[in-house]
Structure formats: structure tokens, C-alpha cells
N, C-alpha and C positions, 0 to 999 in steps of 0.2 A: 325560805329559800330552798330547803331540802325538797319540799313538795313540788315547787315549781321546776326544780332541776329534774325530778323524776318524770314530770309531764313532758318536758322538752327533749330530754336526752333519752333516746329509745334504742331500738335494736341496732341501729347503725353504729352506736358507740359502745355497745354492751361489753365488748371484749377489749376495750381500749387499754386496759391495764394488765391483761394477762401476759403480754409480752413486754410489759413496761412496768415491772413491779415497783419502781421507785415512785410512781405517781399513784399513791394510794387513793386519792380523792376520786379518781375515775373508775375505780373498781366497782363492778356490779351495776353501773348505770344502764338503763334500758330494760326491755321486757321481751321475753320470748315465751309465749304460752305453748307453742309447739316446739319440739326439740329442734335445735339449730346446730347440731354437730354435722359437719360436712360428711356426705356419703363418700364411699370409696371412689377413687378416680374412675371416671366414665368417659366414653367417647364424646367429643363435642357434639351437641345436638344441632340439628339443622335449623330449628326454630328456637324461640325463647326457652331457656332452661326452666323447667317446672319445679315447684317447691319440693315435691316428693323425690325428685332426682338429685337435688342439691343438698337436702338435709335428711337426717335419719328420723324414723318414727313419726312421720307425718300421717295423721289419721283422718283429720277433718278438712284441713285447708289444702286439699289436693287440687291439681289442675289449674293452679295460678302461677304466673312467672315469679321469679325471685324478687323483683322490685315491688310487685304488689304484695307479696308475702311480708316484706320488710315494712311496707306502709301499714299493713294490717297490724303488725306488732306495735307500731307507733300509736295507732288508734287505741289499742288495748291499754297502753301505758297512760295515754291522756285521759281515757275514760275512768280509770281506777286510781290514778296517781301512784303507780307501783313501778318497781324495777325488776330486773332479771332475778335477783336474789329472793324476791318475794314468792316466786313460783317455781324456780328451777334449783335442782340439786347441785351444790357446789359452785353456783354463780359467784363471780368475784374472787375465785381462787385460781390456782394454776392448773387445776384438774376438774373443770366443770363437767357434769354428766348431763348434757343437754337432752339426751335421748331418754333419760329416766322419766318415770311417771309419778311424781309426788301428787298428793291429794289436790292441790290447787290447780294443777294442770289438767287433771281429769275433770274437775268442775268446770274449767274454762271450756273444754270441749263440749260439755253438755250445754253450756250457755250458748255457744255458737249454734248448736243444733236447735235449741229452743227459739232463738231469735229468727233463724231461717224458717222454722215452722210457723211462727207468728206471721211473718211477712208473706209466706206462701198461702196460708189459710185465710188471711184477712185483707191482703193488699195485692193479690195476684202476683206475688213474687217481688214486688217493688221494695226497695230498701227504705221503708218508712220508719221502722223501729231498728235502732242500733244499740250498741253498748252504751253510748253517750246518752241515749234517750232516758235511761233510768239512773245510771251511776253518777254522771255529772261530776266526776273527780273523786267519788267516794267508793270504797270497796263494797260497802253495804248501802244499797239505795235507800234514801229517806222515804218514809211512808206518810208522814204527817207534816203539813205546812206549819211553819212557825208564825206566831203573831207578828213578829218583827217583819217577816217577809210580806205579810198581808198589809200592814199599816205603814211601812217605811217605803222610801223610794225604791222601786223594783230595779233589779239589774236586768237590763234588756239584752237578750241574745237573739240576733236576727236569724230568721230561717235561712236555709241554704238557697232556696229559690225565692228571690225577692219579688214582692208584688210590683206590677207595672203601675206607673203613675201617669195620669193624664196631664201633659205639659200645660194645657190650657187652665187647669184648676190647681195644679200643684206648684205653679210658679217655677217650673223647670224647663229649660230650653230642650228642644229635640236633640236626639243623639247626634245627628250630623253636625249640629251647631257646636255642641260640647267638644266633639272630636276635632272640628276645624279650629276652634279656639285653642285647643291643646297644641296643634301644629304651629299656630301663630305664636303662642307663648314660648315655644321651644326655639323660635328663630325664623320660622317660615319654611315652606316646602323647598325653596331653592337652596337654602343653607343646609337643610337636612340632606338633600340629594348630593351635595358636594362632600359630605362626610362619608367616606367609603371604608374607612378602617380606623382603628385606634387601639392603643394599649393604655393601661392605667396601673399605677402602683400605689400601694398604701398599706394599711394594716387591717386585720380582722380580729375582733375580740369575741371569743366563744363564750356563750352563756355559762356562768359558773366558774370561769377561769380567771386567774388574777392578772395574767399578762396577755398582751396582744401578739399576733403572729403576722409575719410579712405576707402580703397578698398581691396577686397579679391578675389582671383581666386582659383578655385578648378578644377583639371583635372585628369581624369583617363582613361587609354588606354582601347580600341582603340579610342573611340570618345565620351567621356563624358566631358562636360565643363560647368562651372558655374562661373558667375561674379557677385559680389555684391558690391554696392557702398552705403555707409551709409551717405546719404545726410541729411541735417537738417530737411527737411519735411517728411522724410521716406526713405526707401531703393529703389534704382534702382537695378534691377536684370535681368540677361539673363541666362537661363538654357537650357541645352540640355542633355537628359538622354540616348542618343543613338537611340532614336526613335521620341520622342516628344520634342518640343521646346516651351518655354514660355518667355514672356517679362513682367516685372512689373515696373511700374513708380509710383513715390510718388505723392499723392494728385492730381490725374487726374480723368477725367471723366470716364475712363475705368478701371484704377487700374492695373489689370493684364489680359493678354489675350494670347491664344495659337497662335503660328505661323502655317500657313498652306501652302501647295503646295510649290511654289518656295521660299517663305520666310523661310520655314522650311529647305529647301535644303541649303539655305545660312547659317543657324545656324549649320547644319551638317558639312558644309565646315569649318566654324570657329573651330568647335570641332576637325576636322581632322587636321587642322593646328596646334593644340596644340600638336599633335603627328605626324609630317609631313612625317614620314617614309612611310606612305601609300598614299601620295598625288598623285603620278604618276598614281596609279590605280583608283583614285577617278573619273577621267574622262577618256573617251575612244576616245575623239575627239580633242586632243590637236592641236592647230594651232599656228605657229610662225608668229608674225606680225613684223613690222619694229621697229628697235631700237628707243628709245626715251630718254628723260631726265626727271627725277623725283627727286625733292628735290636736284637739282644741281648735280645729279649723272647720269651717262650714264647707261642705263638699257636695258636688253633684255625683250621683251614683249611676253607673251604667253596668249592665250585666249581659252576658252573651254565652251561648253554648258552642263549644268547639267539637272537633271530631272525637269519636270514641267515648263520648260521655263527659269530656272535660268541661267544667263550668268555670267561668272567669267573671270576677266582679272588680270594677274600677272606681276609684274615688278621686275626683278632680277638684282641686282647690277653686272655690268660687271666685276668689279675688285674682289669683294669678293665672288660672287656667291650667296649671301644671298638674301632673299626676302625683298624688300623695301616696297612694297605696293601690296595690293590685293583689288580689287573692285568687289563685286558681286551684281547683279541686280535681284530683284524680279519683277514679273509681277503685274500689277494693272489695274484698269478700265481706267486709263488715261496715261499709259506709264510705263516705268521701274522705280522701286524704288531702288536707289543705297545705298549701304553700303560700306564704304571705311575704310581700316585699314592700317596705316603707321607704320612700325616697325623700331626701331633704338636702338643704344647702346646695341649691342649683347655682351654677356659675357658667359664664360663657366659655366655650371651647370651640375655636374655629367657627364662631358665629352661631353655635348651637348651645342652648342651656343644658348642661349636664349635671347630674347629681354627684356631689362630692361626699355625700354620706348616704348610706342605705342600710337597712336591716333585712336580712334574709332569714325567715323563720320557717322551719319544716319539722317533720316528726323526728329527725335525727339531730336536732339542735337549733340554736338561734345564733346567728353571726352578725355582729355589728361592724360594718366596713367604714373606714375613714380613708378617703383617697387623697394622696398628696399631689398627684399630677396626672394629666392625660397627655398623650402624644398622638395627635390626630393625623390621619392620612399617611401612615407609614406602612411599609411592607410587613405583613404578618405571616409567619411560617404556617403553611397549611397543616402541618403535623400537630400544631397546638390544639386543633379541634378533634383529633382522633381519639381513640380509646386511650385513657390516661394510663400511665405506667408509674408505679410507686417508686420513689427514689430509694437508692440503697442506703441502709443505715449501718 
């Protein structure tokens, strides 16, 4: 449990306990190889705020926006199964020294430079080798294969870019047919077009926590979506207003920050899936891959590339035609940053099959949502989709 918690809870939650000392379990979760103490107040930038402007003592991960920096921290955590306290001075205390340079942080900088050099010299700068390539959840990469690994059933880890399947020989329908069946399974294009807005209420259970928190969802066609979770230390929020996307985390070093580039495209895709009638047109390069098994279900697999390098993979239940899982990856300085959403318990709402359960997994945690009700086609305040504001405590 401890190792899984370190992998899933990363920089977004790393300071959750610093202003909330009573919650000892949350202290020190996350990872920040580069110092993440805020720099002194600066004038608001005209474009995305870069890591070196937001944080102190950034030496290697310069020239990337804050959201990409935070995603990079999450990839470090996942690759090595470590947390802030493993590399930073005073992490998990009331007086962390994020800008300090302990030995492990200096090693991490050299590792970044090494990986960048390997990719530059051998792969024309493409991110073929990443931290995960060697570490795979271990601080010290394994050098020798075990015999159990050789002679037992292997653990299959798919590549990021899935191979294309020939529908004629793989027994897989073409992409258009899979997507059309998805629309039919949801209730048909006419019913989807009639659903123009909705709100939903339920609970969200954060990985590693004992209790669930109240959650609210607001959606407005064609592509506006907002999720709020009222956690004990403050609100978690993700909003997309049709153009801009924001993330807000309670009691963290960043607080809230905008999503940029491929991460923003991922938020736009999430909002589109709230009204999936336009999903087929969202991508222009759908590719059918080989069938797979997800959550003990046989699924058809589609993959497509979005703008700014965003990669998305969809898993559709062969029997029902409904979407079981979507994974979209954003780019970062050290590899792709994944977000995974698993849908289940579909029920009709205003003639449209809607998921009453879903799991949202990203590098700052995993949240299991159980919705009690949907209210379709009701007015939704436009301000719900704006930059989120933390509630007063």
C-alpha cells in the first residue's frame, strides 16, 4: 500500500499536510526533484508561467510551464516509487527547504541530463528513453532477469504507441463502426443532441484515504466541464471553459495552475466526453489496434493523436459498445504524463446512458467517484467553468 501510494500521490499533494498538521498520513507524499519553493512575488506573466519563475533553484527543468513541471514530478515519483522526503530536505515538516541541494537531488539532475543526452545522440532528440525505461518502480534499476520472469507468465506492459491492426485479419471492426456503435449504445445521436447540460452529485474517494468526500460535476454542451471535490483540507477542482483549463489542489505548493499545450488538450477531451456525440470529429486520425482485455472485459481498442502531442487511447466494451476506459497522455520534459478514466455502472439519464461510477487516475492521485444523481438540461452558471477559487477555511 505504501509503495502504491507513493506512485500515485505526487507533487500535487506533497504539501497537503504542511498547513494541516492533524493529518499526519498525508505528510511528505509526492516528489519534487527540483526545488519547489515559490519564488518571490513577480508580475503576472503574459504567457504561461515557467518553472524557473515559479520556483527557486531550478537548474535543469527550465523553460517549461508549471503544469508540465508538476507532471514531470509525477513521472519521477512513478518511475522510482519515492516521495518528497526521499530527496528533499525537510519534506513533510513545517519548514521544508525545497531549494536545498541534498545528494539525491543533485543525482537526479545528472540523470535528466544523461537521459536527454541518450535521446539526442541516438534518437534524434525523440523521447525514446525515459526514467521509466530503466527504473520501472525501483530506485536502482535491475540488471539481471530473474528466472521466474523468464519461465512464468509475463506481465504485459503495452507500448505508448499501439500497433495498427488490420480489421480484415484481426477480427476488429473499422474505427467508424466502433464509434458509431458507441453512439448507438449511449442512446443514439438524437438523444445525445437533446442533452445540453447537466449537474451530478455524489462522492469521491481518494486513494489512500479512509473516507469519501462530497463531489459535484457541472457540464454544458458542447465542451464545458467542471469537477469539484470538497476535501477536508480544501477543494480539489478541474475546470474547462471551452478554451482554458485549470487544476486546483488543496493545501499544496502550487494551489491552482492552468493547463497548457497537450495537457489542456486532455482537459478538452474530457469535456468532449461529457457530450460524446462529437467524439468522432474530435480526432482526424483514428487508428484501430488489436483487441484487449480491460477490467475482465473484452474490448476494442482505438488510438488517436491530438493537438500539441496529446495521445489518446480508447477501450470499448465488445458486448455493450460502451466506453470502458480512456487514457490520454500529455507531453513533458521526461516523457508522457498519463491520465486514465475508467467508466462503469451506466444508467439512462434523459435517454442517454451515463456512468454512475468512474475512476480518475492521474499523477497527483486516484479518485473513485460514485454518483447518486444526475440533473439533466438545467441551467448551469457560466462561472462554474472559470478559474477555480479555493474556499475559505
